[in-house]
C-alpha positions in Angstrom: -10.0 -9.1 -1.6 -8.5 -7.7 -4.8 -9.8 -8.8 -8.1 -9.9 -7.6 -11.7 -12.9 -8.1 -13.9 -11.7 -9.3 -17.3 -14.1 -10.5 -20.0 -16.9 -10.7 -17.5 -14.9 -13.0 -15.1 -13.3 -12.4 -11.7 -9.5 -12.7 -11.8 -8.1 -12.7 -8.2 -5.0 -10.6 -7.7 -2.5 -10.8 -4.9 -2.0 -7.0 -4.6 -2.9 -3.7 -6.0 0.6 -3.5 -7.5 -0.2 -6.7 -9.4 -3.7 -5.7 -10.4 -2.5 -2.3 -11.7 0.6 -3.8 -13.4 2.8 -1.5 -11.4 5.4 -4.1 -10.3 7.8 -3.2 -13.2 6.9 0.5 -13.4 9.7 2.8 -12.1 8.8 5.9 -10.2 5.1 6.2 -11.1 3.0 9.2 -10.4 -0.3 7.9 -9.3 -3.4 10.2 -8.8 -6.4 8.9 -7.0 -9.6 10.8 -7.6 -13.4 10.3 -7.1 -14.9 9.0 -3.8 -15.5 6.0 -1.8 -12.1 5.3 -0.2 -9.3 7.1 -2.1 -7.2 7.5 1.0 -7.7 3.8 1.9 -6.6 2.8 -1.6 -3.5 5.0 -1.4 -2.6 3.7 2.0 -2.9 0.1 0.9 -0.8 0.8 -2.2 1.8 2.7 -0.2 2.1 -0.3 2.2 2.5 -2.7 -0.7 5.3 -0.5 -2.1 6.9 -0.4 1.4 6.9 -4.1 1.7 8.7 -4.5 -1.6 11.5 -2.2 -0.5 10.4 0.8 -2.6 9.9 4.0 -0.7 6.6 5.8 -1.6 5.7 9.3 -0.9 2.0 10.0 -0.3 0.6 13.6 -0.5 -2.6 15.4 -1.4 -3.7 18.2 -3.6 -6.7 19.0 -1.3 -7.0 17.8 2.3 -6.1 14.6 4.1 -6.6 13.6 7.7 -3.3 13.6 9.6 -2.9 10.4 11.5 -1.0 10.1 14.8 1.8 8.2 13.1 5.5 8.7 12.6 4.9 8.4 8.9 3.1 11.8 8.7 5.0 15.1 8.2 3.6 18.6 8.3 5.2 21.4 6.4 8.3 19.3 5.7 11.4 20.2 3.7 12.5 17.8 1.0 15.4 16.8 3.2 13.0 15.9 6.0 10.9 13.8 3.6 14.1 12.0 2.4 15.2 11.3 6.0 11.8 9.8 6.9 11.9 7.6 3.8 15.3 6.3 4.8 14.1 5.6 8.4 10.5 4.3 7.8 10.4 3.4 4.1 7.3 5.6 3.5 6.3 9.2 4.0 2.9 11.0 4.1 3.6 14.7 3.6 1.5 17.8 3.4 1.2 21.4 4.5 -0.3 22.2 7.9 -4.0 22.7 7.8 -6.9 23.1 10.2 -8.9 20.4 12.0 -6.2 17.8 12.1 -5.6 17.7 8.3 -2.7 18.2 5.9 -3.1 20.1 2.6 -1.1 20.6 -0.6 2.6 21.1 -0.2 4.3 24.4 -1.2 5.0 24.4 -5.0 8.7 24.1 -4.6 8.6 21.1 -2.3 6.0 19.4 -4.5 8.0 20.0 -7.6 11.1 18.5 -5.9 9.1 15.4 -4.9 8.0 14.9 -8.4 11.6 14.8 -9.5 12.6 12.1 -7.0 13.1 8.4 -8.2 10.3 7.2 -5.8 6.7 6.3 -6.3 4.5 9.3 -5.6 0.9 8.8 -4.7 -1.4 11.8 -4.8 -4.9 12.3 -3.6 -6.3 14.4 -6.4 -9.6 15.6 -4.9 -12.0 15.3 -1.9 -15.5 13.9 -1.5 -16.4 14.4 2.2 -16.4 10.6 2.6 -19.3 10.0 0.2 -19.2 7.0 -2.2 -19.7 8.9 -5.5 -18.5 12.3 -6.7 -19.1 14.6 -9.7 -16.2 17.0 -10.1 -16.5 20.7 -10.1 -14.8 22.8 -12.8 -11.5 23.0 -11.0 -11.3 19.3 -10.1 -9.6 16.9 -10.0 -6.0 18.2 -9.8 -4.2 15.8 -12.1 -0.6 17.0 -12.9 1.0 16.5 -16.3 3.6 14.2 -14.6 0.8 11.7 -13.7 1.3 8.2 -15.1 -1.7 6.5 -13.6 -5.2 7.7 -12.7 -7.2 5.6 -10.2 -10.9 6.7 -10.1 -12.6 5.3 -7.1 -16.3 4.6 -6.4 -17.8 3.1 -3.3 -20.0 0.0 -3.8 -22.3 1.2 -1.1 -23.6 3.7 -3.6 -25.9 1.7 -5.9 -29.5 1.7 -4.6 -29.1 4.9 -2.7 -30.6 8.3 -3.6 -28.3 10.5 -5.6 -28.6 13.3 -3.0 -27.4 11.0 -0.2 -24.7 9.1 -2.0 -23.1 11.8 -4.2 -20.8 14.8 -3.5 -22.3 17.6 -5.6 -25.5 15.6 -6.2 -27.1 18.3 -8.4 -24.2 18.1 -10.9 -24.4 14.3 -10.9 -28.2 14.3 -11.4 -28.0 16.8 -14.2 -25.4 14.7 -16.0 -27.4 11.5 -15.5 -30.7 13.3 -16.5 -32.2 12.3 -13.2 -33.5 14.0 -10.1 -31.4 14.1 -6.9 -34.2 12.0 -5.4 -33.7 9.2 -7.9 -31.7 6.0 -7.0 -28.2 5.4 -8.3 -27.9 2.3 -10.5 -24.8 0.4 -11.7 -25.5 1.8 -15.1 -25.2 5.3 -13.7 -21.8 4.6 -12.2 -20.7 3.1 -15.5 -21.7 6.3 -17.3 -19.9 8.5 -14.8 -16.8 6.3 -14.9 -16.4 6.6 -18.7 -17.1 10.3 -19.1 -14.5 12.9 -19.7 -16.7 15.2 -17.6 -16.6 12.8 -14.6 -14.4 9.8 -14.0 -12.0 10.4 -16.9 -11.8 14.2 -16.4 -8.3 15.3 -16.6 -6.9 12.0 -17.9 -4.4 13.0 -20.4 -2.8 11.1 -23.3 -0.4 8.5 -22.1 -1.9 8.2 -18.6 -3.2 4.8 -17.7 -6.7 4.8 -16.3 -8.2 2.3 -13.8 -11.7 2.2 -12.3 -11.5 1.1 -8.6 -14.8 -0.3 -7.2 -14.1 -0.2 -3.5 -16.0 -1.6 -0.5 -17.4 -4.6 -2.4 -17.9 -6.3 1.0 -20.9 -8.4 0.2 -22.1 -10.7 -2.6 -24.7 -8.2 -3.6 -22.0 -5.4 -4.0 -19.8 -7.8 -6.0 -22.8 -8.4 -8.3 -23.3 -4.7 -8.7 -19.6 -4.3 -9.6 -20.1 -6.9 -12.3 -23.2 -5.0 -13.5 -21.1 -1.8 -13.8 -18.5 -3.6 -15.9 -21.2 -5.0 -18.2 -22.7 -1.5 -18.7 -19.4 0.0 -19.7 -19.2 0.7 -23.5 -15.4 0.9 -23.7 -14.1 -1.8 -21.5 -10.8 -2.0 -23.2 -9.8 1.6 -22.3 -9.0 0.9 -18.7 -8.8 -1.7 -16.0 -11.7 -2.5 -13.6 -10.5 -3.4 -10.2 -12.7 -4.5 -7.3 -11.5 -4.3 -3.7 -13.0 -5.0 -0.3 -11.8 -5.3 3.3 -12.8 -9.0 3.5 -10.5 -11.8 2.2 -13.3 -13.4 0.1 -16.9 -12.6 -0.7 
């Protein structure tokens, strides 16, 4: 399921490309930050691009698990990336890292990728698979070339203790004026999503911002997503997209 919340109502979308109004955008540079399924969102978006005949490149500024797939390249040259794009229609590229992961590419390769006429999808930070994140001072890594920022939260977070649901829970609790033992509410996520210290950190002028509420796999989680939208004070400043792994909730 992919839907957009507009004026308090659910508007079904056929794809992330449609929901994010990317169908007519040439060579976007899309940064996914936050928590709760960034890699999944980027993979879905990459497959949608691939099906349309565009040839996306997916990479990371931190670490991403390297899958046993012909689409993944370690320490590639630009020529190797282009060859894989011609063969497979998509490429996941990164430097070789430990524990079966890839990391940020060398600066010269990354700079060259950002000059290509292809969609480039970047994972802008890590969250150790937790559904909510509060960024440290050096995060997220959003480049000046970025055209779209997708900030992701997992809808399995509301109702859980901050210390169990958040990456860097002490920072999140301090921002929310709560204890790490307190429960996260939809209103908390709305506050995080709209703050220049959290969800909108690093979002520059001219970059389009979208809040992605992922893993809305139950009716209760969908209701929590709607509560987040209702609690947002500046709804007009970005899209709110709700996604799940089920066709309909």
